[in-house]
C-alpha positions as CSV (number, residue, x, y, z in Angstrom):
1,M,20.5,-4.3,28.6
2,E,22.4,-1.0,28.6
3,L,20.6,1.7,26.7
4,N,23.8,3.3,25.5
5,T,24.7,0.2,23.5
6,L,22.0,-0.7,21.0
7,P,21.6,-4.4,20.0
8,T,21.3,-5.5,16.4
9,Y,17.9,-5.9,14.8
10,E,18.2,-9.7,15.0
11,E,19.1,-9.5,18.7
12,T,16.1,-7.3,19.3
13,L,13.8,-9.8,17.7
14,Q,15.3,-12.6,19.8
15,H,14.8,-10.6,23.0
16,L,11.2,-9.7,22.0
17,D,10.5,-13.4,21.5
18,T,11.4,-14.2,25.1
19,F,8.1,-12.6,26.1
20,H,4.8,-14.6,26.1
21,N,3.4,-14.5,22.6
22,Q,-0.4,-15.2,22.7
23,E,-0.6,-15.0,18.9
24,R,1.6,-18.0,18.6
25,V,0.3,-20.2,21.4
26,G,-3.3,-19.1,21.6
27,V,-5.0,-16.6,23.8
28,T,-6.5,-17.7,27.1
29,P,-8.5,-15.8,29.7
30,A,-5.7,-16.2,32.2
31,A,-3.2,-14.6,29.8
32,M,-5.5,-11.6,29.4
33,N,-6.0,-11.1,33.1
34,G,-4.0,-8.2,34.4
35,G,-3.1,-7.0,30.9
36,S,-4.5,-3.5,31.4
37,E,-2.6,-3.0,34.6
38,R,0.7,-4.3,33.0
39,M,0.2,-2.0,30.1
40,A,-0.5,1.0,32.3
41,R,2.6,0.2,34.4
42,L,4.8,-0.2,31.3
43,M,3.6,3.0,29.6
44,K,4.1,5.0,32.9
45,R,7.7,3.7,33.1
46,L,8.1,5.0,29.5
47,G,6.8,8.5,30.4
48,S,3.3,8.0,28.9
49,P,4.1,9.0,25.4
50,Q,0.5,8.1,24.3
51,A,-0.8,11.2,26.1
52,A,1.0,13.5,23.7
53,I,-0.2,12.2,20.3
54,P,-3.7,12.7,18.9
55,A,-5.1,9.3,18.2
56,L,-7.8,7.4,16.5
57,H,-8.7,3.9,17.9
58,V,-10.6,1.2,15.9
59,A,-12.1,-2.0,17.3
60,G,-14.4,-4.6,15.8
61,T,-14.3,-8.1,14.3
62,K,-14.1,-7.5,10.6
63,G,-12.6,-4.6,8.6
64,K,-10.3,-3.1,11.2
65,G,-7.2,-3.5,9.1
66,S,-8.8,-2.0,6.0
67,V,-10.3,0.9,7.9
68,T,-7.1,1.8,9.8
69,H,-5.0,1.7,6.6
70,M,-7.5,3.9,4.7
71,V,-7.6,6.4,7.6
72,A,-3.8,6.6,7.8
73,A,-3.4,7.0,4.0
74,A,-6.0,9.8,4.0
75,L,-4.4,11.6,6.9
76,T,-1.0,11.3,5.2
77,A,-2.5,12.7,2.0
78,A,-3.9,15.6,4.2
79,G,-0.2,16.5,5.0
80,L,-0.1,15.0,8.5
81,K,2.8,12.8,9.6
82,T,0.9,9.7,10.5
83,G,1.7,6.6,12.5
84,L,-0.2,3.4,12.0
85,Y,-0.2,0.4,14.3
86,T,-1.9,-2.8,13.2
87,S,-1.8,-6.6,13.7
88,P,-1.1,-9.3,12.7
89,H,1.7,-8.9,10.3
90,V,1.8,-11.0,7.2
91,S,5.5,-11.2,6.1
92,D,7.5,-8.9,8.3
93,I,7.0,-7.8,11.9
94,R,7.8,-4.2,10.9
95,E,4.5,-4.1,8.9
96,R,2.8,-3.5,12.2
97,I,4.4,-0.1,12.7
98,R,4.1,2.2,9.7
99,I,5.1,5.9,9.6
100,H,4.0,8.0,6.6
101,G,2.7,4.8,4.9
102,R,6.0,2.8,5.1
103,P,7.0,0.0,7.5
104,I,9.4,1.3,10.2
105,G,13.1,0.7,9.3
106,E,15.1,-1.8,11.2
107,M,17.2,0.6,13.2
108,R,14.2,2.8,14.0
109,F,12.6,-0.4,15.3
110,V,15.7,-1.1,17.4
111,E,15.8,2.4,18.8
112,A,12.1,2.4,19.8
113,S,12.2,-1.1,21.3
114,A,15.4,-0.6,23.3
115,P,13.8,1.5,26.2
116,V,10.6,-0.7,26.0
117,L,12.6,-4.0,26.4
118,H,14.6,-2.4,29.2
119,E,11.5,-1.5,31.2
120,A,9.8,-4.8,30.3
121,E,12.9,-6.7,31.7
122,A,12.6,-4.7,34.9
123,M,9.0,-5.6,35.2
124,R,9.8,-9.3,34.5
125,R,12.3,-9.2,37.4
126,E,9.4,-7.9,39.6
127,G,7.2,-10.8,38.5
128,V,4.8,-8.9,36.2
129,A,6.3,-9.4,32.7
130,P,4.3,-7.8,29.9
131,S,3.3,-10.0,27.0
132,W,4.8,-10.0,23.5
133,F,1.9,-7.9,22.1
134,E,2.1,-5.4,25.0
135,V,5.8,-4.9,24.3
136,M,5.1,-4.5,20.6
137,T,2.3,-2.0,21.3
138,A,4.6,0.1,23.5
139,T,7.3,-0.1,20.9
140,A,4.9,1.4,18.3
141,I,4.0,4.3,20.6
142,V,7.6,5.1,21.3
143,A,8.4,4.9,17.6
144,F,5.6,7.3,16.9
145,K,6.9,9.7,19.6
146,N,10.5,9.4,18.2
147,A,9.2,10.2,14.7
148,R,7.1,13.1,16.0
149,V,4.0,12.0,14.3
150,E,1.0,14.3,14.3
151,A,-1.6,11.6,14.1
152,M,-1.6,8.0,15.5
153,V,-4.0,5.3,14.2
154,L,-4.4,2.2,16.4
155,E,-6.1,-1.1,15.6
156,T,-7.1,-3.2,18.5
157,G,-5.6,-6.7,18.7
158,L,-8.3,-8.6,20.5
159,G,-11.6,-7.2,21.9
160,G,-11.1,-3.7,23.3
161,R,-11.6,-3.5,27.0
162,L,-8.5,-5.5,27.9
163,D,-6.5,-4.9,24.7
164,A,-3.1,-3.4,25.0
165,T,-4.0,-0.7,22.6
166,N,-6.7,0.6,25.0
167,L,-4.0,2.7,26.5
168,P,-4.3,4.7,29.7
169,D,-4.2,8.5,29.2
170,L,-4.6,8.0,25.4
171,R,-5.2,11.3,23.7
172,L,-8.2,9.9,21.9
173,V,-9.8,12.1,19.1
174,A,-12.4,9.5,17.9
175,A,-13.1,5.8,18.2
176,G,-14.3,3.5,15.5
177,I,-16.4,0.3,15.8
178,T,-16.4,-1.9,12.7
179,T,-18.7,-4.9,12.1
180,I,-18.9,-7.1,15.1
181,S,-19.4,-10.9,14.8
182,R,-18.4,-14.0,16.7
183,D,-14.7,-14.6,17.4
184,H,-12.5,-15.4,20.4
185,E,-15.7,-16.4,22.3
186,N,-13.6,-18.0,25.1
187,I,-12.2,-14.5,25.8
188,L,-14.9,-12.1,24.7
189,G,-18.1,-14.0,25.5
190,S,-20.5,-16.4,23.9
191,S,-23.1,-13.9,22.7
192,L,-22.8,-11.0,20.2
193,T,-23.9,-8.5,22.8
194,A,-21.2,-9.7,25.2
195,I,-18.6,-9.4,22.4
196,A,-20.0,-5.9,21.6
197,G,-19.6,-4.9,25.2
198,E,-15.9,-5.8,25.1
199,K,-15.2,-4.0,21.9
200,A,-17.3,-0.9,22.7
201,A,-15.2,-0.4,25.8
202,I,-12.8,1.7,23.7
203,I,-15.5,4.4,23.6
204,R,-14.6,7.2,26.1
205,R,-16.5,10.1,27.6
206,N,-17.3,13.0,25.3
207,I,-15.2,11.5,22.5
208,P,-17.0,10.9,19.1
209,V,-17.6,7.4,17.7
210,V,-18.1,6.2,14.2
211,A,-19.8,2.8,13.9
212,M,-20.7,0.4,11.1
213,P,-24.4,-0.7,10.8
214,Q,-24.7,-3.7,13.2
215,D,-27.0,-6.4,14.4
216,A,-29.8,-4.7,16.4
217,G,-28.6,-6.0,19.7
218,V,-25.0,-5.0,19.0
219,M,-26.1,-1.5,18.0
220,E,-28.0,-1.2,21.2
221,V,-24.9,-1.9,23.2
222,I,-22.9,0.7,21.2
223,R,-25.7,3.3,21.5
224,D,-26.1,2.7,25.3
225,R,-22.4,3.1,26.0
226,S,-22.2,6.2,23.7
227,R,-25.2,7.7,25.4
228,A,-23.9,7.0,28.9
229,L,-20.6,8.6,28.2
230,S,-22.0,11.6,26.2
231,A,-20.0,10.4,23.2
232,P,-21.5,11.6,19.9
233,L,-22.3,8.6,17.7
234,F,-22.1,8.6,13.9
235,V,-23.4,5.6,12.0
236,V,-22.4,4.7,8.5
237,G,-25.4,4.8,6.2
238,K,-27.3,7.1,8.5
239,D,-25.1,10.0,9.6
240,L,-22.6,9.7,6.7
241,Q,-23.5,8.3,3.3
242,V,-21.5,6.1,0.9
243,E,-22.7,4.7,-2.4
244,C,-21.1,2.6,-5.1
245,R,-20.9,4.6,-8.3
246,K,-19.1,1.8,-10.2
247,P,-18.4,-1.7,-8.9
248,V,-15.3,-3.8,-9.6
249,Q,-15.3,-5.1,-13.1
250,A,-15.1,-8.8,-13.4
251,D,-11.5,-10.0,-13.9
252,K,-10.2,-6.4,-13.7
253,P,-9.3,-6.2,-10.0
254,S,-6.6,-3.5,-10.5
255,I,-9.3,-1.0,-11.6
256,G,-11.1,-1.3,-8.2
257,Q,-14.4,0.4,-7.5
258,R,-15.5,4.0,-7.4
259,L,-17.6,5.4,-4.6
260,D,-19.4,8.6,-3.6
261,F,-19.4,9.9,-0.1
262,E,-21.2,12.6,1.9
263,T,-20.3,13.4,5.5
264,W,-21.4,16.2,7.9
265,R,-18.4,18.2,6.6
266,S,-18.2,17.7,2.9
267,V,-19.0,15.7,-0.3
268,Y,-16.5,13.4,-1.9
269,P,-17.6,12.3,-5.4
270,D,-16.1,9.5,-7.6
271,I,-13.4,8.3,-5.2
272,P,-11.5,5.2,-6.5
273,V,-11.0,2.4,-3.9
274,A,-8.5,-0.3,-5.0
275,M,-9.4,-2.8,-2.3
276,L,-11.6,-5.6,-3.5
277,G,-15.0,-6.5,-2.1
278,R,-18.4,-5.0,-1.5
279,H,-17.6,-4.9,2.2
280,Q,-15.0,-2.2,1.5
281,I,-17.7,0.2,0.7
282,E,-18.8,0.6,4.3
283,N,-15.2,0.3,5.5
284,A,-14.3,3.3,3.3
285,G,-17.3,5.3,4.6
286,M,-16.3,4.7,8.2
287,A,-12.7,5.6,7.4
288,L,-13.7,8.9,5.9
289,G,-15.9,9.7,8.9
290,L,-12.9,9.2,11.2
291,V,-10.7,11.3,9.0
292,D,-13.3,14.1,9.0
293,L,-13.5,14.0,12.8
294,F,-9.7,14.1,13.1
295,L,-9.2,17.0,10.7
296,E,-12.0,18.9,12.5
297,Y,-10.3,18.3,15.8
298,M,-7.0,19.7,14.3
299,D,-9.0,22.7,13.0
300,R,-8.2,21.8,9.4
301,E,-10.3,22.0,6.3
302,P,-11.9,18.8,5.0
303,L,-9.6,16.7,2.9
304,D,-9.2,17.8,-0.7
305,V,-11.0,15.4,-3.1
306,I,-7.9,15.1,-5.3
307,A,-5.8,14.2,-2.3
308,L,-8.3,11.5,-1.2
309,K,-8.3,10.0,-4.7
310,R,-4.5,9.9,-4.7
311,A,-4.5,8.2,-1.3
312,W,-7.0,5.4,-2.0
313,R,-6.5,4.8,-5.8
314,S,-3.8,2.2,-5.3
315,L,-4.0,1.4,-1.6
316,T,-4.1,-2.4,-1.1
317,L,-3.3,-4.5,1.9
318,P,-1.3,-7.7,2.1
319,A,-3.5,-10.8,2.4
320,R,-6.8,-8.9,2.1
321,M,-8.2,-10.3,-1.2
322,E,-4.7,-9.7,-2.6
323,V,-4.0,-10.8,-6.1
324,V,-0.7,-12.6,-6.2
325,G,-1.1,-14.6,-9.5
326,H,-2.9,-14.2,-12.8
327,T,-2.9,-17.4,-14.9
328,P,-4.7,-18.8,-13.0
329,W,-5.9,-16.0,-10.7
330,H,-4.4,-16.6,-7.2
331,I,-6.0,-14.6,-4.4
332,V,-4.6,-14.6,-0.9
333,D,-6.9,-13.6,2.0
334,G,-6.4,-13.8,5.7
335,A,-10.1,-14.7,6.3
336,H,-10.2,-16.6,9.6
337,T,-13.7,-16.0,10.8
338,P,-17.1,-16.9,9.4
339,A,-17.8,-13.2,8.6
340,S,-14.6,-12.8,6.7
341,A,-15.2,-16.1,4.9
342,W,-18.6,-14.7,3.7
343,A,-16.8,-11.5,2.5
344,A,-14.2,-13.6,0.6
345,A,-16.8,-15.8,-1.0
346,E,-18.8,-12.8,-2.1
347,T,-15.8,-11.1,-3.6
348,V,-14.6,-14.1,-5.4
349,T,-17.9,-14.6,-7.1
350,E,-18.5,-11.0,-8.0
351,A,-15.0,-9.8,-9.0
352,F,-13.9,-12.9,-11.0
353,S,-15.7,-14.7,-13.8
354,T,-13.5,-17.8,-13.9
355,G,-13.4,-21.5,-14.8
356,E,-12.8,-24.0,-12.1
357,R,-11.9,-22.8,-8.6
358,T,-9.5,-24.3,-6.0
359,L,-9.4,-23.4,-2.3
360,V,-6.2,-23.8,-0.3
361,F,-7.3,-23.8,3.3
362,G,-5.5,-23.9,6.7
363,V,-6.9,-22.7,10.0
364,A,-6.0,-22.3,13.7
365,K,-7.6,-24.6,16.3
366,D,-9.5,-21.8,18.0
367,K,-11.4,-20.8,14.8
368,D,-14.9,-21.9,13.7
369,Y,-13.6,-23.8,10.6
370,G,-16.8,-25.7,10.2
371,T,-18.9,-22.6,9.5
372,M,-16.1,-21.1,7.4
373,L,-15.9,-24.2,5.2
374,R,-19.7,-24.4,4.9
375,V,-19.5,-20.9,3.4
376,L,-16.6,-21.5,1.1
377,A,-16.6,-25.1,0.0
378,P,-19.7,-24.9,-2.3
379,L,-17.8,-22.5,-4.5
380,F,-14.9,-24.8,-5.2
381,K,-14.3,-27.9,-7.2
382,H,-11.1,-28.8,-5.4
383,I,-10.0,-28.0,-1.8
384,V,-6.3,-28.5,-0.7
385,V,-6.0,-28.6,3.1
386,T,-2.6,-27.8,4.6
387,P,-0.9,-27.0,7.9
388,F,1.2,-23.9,8.4
389,D,4.1,-22.9,10.7
390,S,2.2,-22.7,14.0
391,D,1.4,-25.1,16.8
392,R,-2.1,-23.8,16.6
393,A,-2.8,-25.2,13.0
394,V,-5.5,-27.7,12.7
395,A,-4.3,-31.0,11.3
396,P,-5.1,-31.2,7.6
397,E,-6.4,-34.8,8.1
398,E,-9.1,-33.4,10.4
399,L,-10.1,-30.8,7.8
400,D,-10.1,-33.4,5.1
401,A,-12.4,-35.7,7.0
402,F,-14.8,-32.8,7.7
403,I,-15.0,-31.8,4.0
404,K,-15.5,-35.4,2.9
405,A,-18.4,-35.8,5.3
406,E,-20.1,-32.5,4.6
407,F,-19.2,-32.1,0.9
408,P,-18.7,-35.5,-0.7
409,K,-18.8,-34.1,-4.2
410,V,-15.8,-31.7,-3.6
411,K,-12.4,-33.2,-4.4
412,T,-9.9,-32.8,-1.6
413,S,-6.1,-33.2,-1.3
414,V,-4.0,-33.2,1.8
415,A,-0.7,-31.2,1.6
416,I,2.2,-31.6,4.0
417,D,3.0,-27.9,4.0
418,P,2.1,-24.7,2.0
419,T,4.7,-25.3,-0.7
420,H,3.1,-28.7,-1.4
421,A,-0.3,-27.1,-1.2
422,L,0.5,-24.5,-3.9
423,E,1.9,-27.3,-6.1
424,L,-1.3,-29.3,-5.7
425,A,-3.5,-26.3,-6.3
426,Q,-1.7,-25.2,-9.4
427,A,-1.8,-28.7,-10.8
428,A,-5.6,-28.9,-10.2
429,T,-6.5,-25.5,-11.5
430,P,-6.8,-24.5,-15.3
431,V,-5.2,-21.3,-16.5
432,D,-8.6,-19.7,-16.7
433,G,-9.5,-20.7,-13.2
434,L,-8.9,-19.3,-9.7
435,I,-7.1,-20.3,-6.5
436,L,-8.1,-18.8,-3.2
437,T,-5.8,-19.2,-0.2
438,A,-7.7,-18.5,3.0
439,G,-8.2,-19.5,6.7
440,S,-5.3,-17.9,8.5
441,F,-2.9,-14.9,8.3
442,Y,-0.1,-17.3,9.0
443,L,-1.0,-19.3,5.9
444,A,-1.5,-16.2,3.9
445,G,2.0,-14.9,4.8
446,E,3.6,-18.2,3.8
447,M,1.7,-18.4,0.6
448,R,2.5,-14.8,-0.4
449,K,6.3,-15.6,-0.1
450,L,5.8,-18.6,-2.3
451,A,3.9,-16.7,-4.9
452,E,6.5,-13.9,-4.9
453,G,9.2,-16.4,-5.3
454,Q,7.5,-17.9,-8.3
455,A,6.9,-14.5,-9.8
456,S,10.6,-13.5,-9.4
457,L,11.7,-16.8,-11.1
458,A,9.3,-16.1,-14.0
459,R,10.8,-12.6,-14.6
C-alpha cells in the first residue's frame, strides 16, 4: 500500500480484517506467544510514538472499561486533550479509540492506520505478522500522536504481561489494577495468584500503582511486585477513601448515585456518578486515584470539584448496565464472567423494583457459563437463550439443556437469533417487568442495535 494514496474507510477495515483476530476465533496460548516481540518490532518501525505521550495503563478482570472511561472523562474535564483506548467495541470499531471523549472519525482512523498497516504488511512478508489486536493498538497510539494528546489512557485487552498494550518504552505515569477474578484460564493460569501475576506485570519500576481491594492471595502478588520494583502502591479503601452518600433510587437509573471521595491530594464531596451498580463505587475511587497521580505528575492542581461533577454526572458506557428500554425496563450488559454476572445480578435487584424478569442470554464457548447462569437464573422467571454472530457462540440448545437440568422451575425459550430473542423476551415480560440481556459483548452489541431500531420506529 502506498502511503501517499489513502484507502477508503471500508477498504481500511477490510485490510485490517486480513490479520488474525483472536477476539473472533478465540485466544490460544500459541497465538499469544511472541506477541510482545511482534508489538515491540511494530512500534519501533513506527518510531515508538508511545514513548512521547504520558500514559495511564489499567489491567484487571472486572471494571477496566468503567475505570478507564471515568479517568479519561476526568482528565478531559481538567483541560487535558486525552486519548482513550479500550476493548472490545459494542457497535462500532471506532469506539475503541476516543479523543476528547468522542470516537475517532473515519478519516482520522484511516490516516492513523495507514502507516500501521504498511509496516504490518512488511512484517507479514517477513513471516512475523502482527495480530488484529496488535494492529488496532498501534493504530490507537498513532492516532493519539497525530492528535497531539496530552494524556493517554490504555485498557489491557487480555492479561497484562503479554498484552499488546504493555508497550515497550511506554511513558507510564501510573498503573491501575482492578478486581481480579477467573477468566481466560487457558492463557493466564488456573489459579487466582497466577492470573494476578500476569495482570500485575504492567507494574513498572518506580511507577505508582492504584489497586482495588482483592482476594488476600491476589493482593500479596500485587504487593510483592510493587515492593520489588519500588512502585508506590495505593489501595482503594485504605489509601484513598470513597463512600456512597446516596445510592441509586429504585426505578430511577438516570439519577445515578452520589459519592464522597478523599485522596492524598484533596477531598471531593457529593460527586454524581451515572453508572449503575454498587461495584462502580470502588471503580470511581480507583479512577480518581489515577487522575490525582496523573495531575500530580503534570504539576497541576487537583481537579476542581465542579469539573469532576460535570465529567461524571452523565457518563455512561455502552453495554455496561445500559438502559435501552423502559416499558418494560430493558438493560443490556456485556457481563461475560462470573464476577460480572454477580455485579449485574446485584444491580438488577437493587436498582429496579419490577414485576417479572426475563433474561436473554448468549455466551462464548470459552466462558464459564455454568457459574454465570447459577448466579443469574434464580432471579428470572423466563430465560431466552440465543446465539449471536460469532463462531464462538455456545449453541442455545446446550444452554437450554443446562438450565432445564439445573433450574427446572425456570421457563426457557430457544431463539434462532437476537431478533427472535428480543421478540420472545418482550412477549414474555409484562410492562412493569424487566429484561436483562447478558453473557457477551457481541450479543450486547446486536441487542443494542435492535433496541435502538425499535426506539426510532416508536418516535
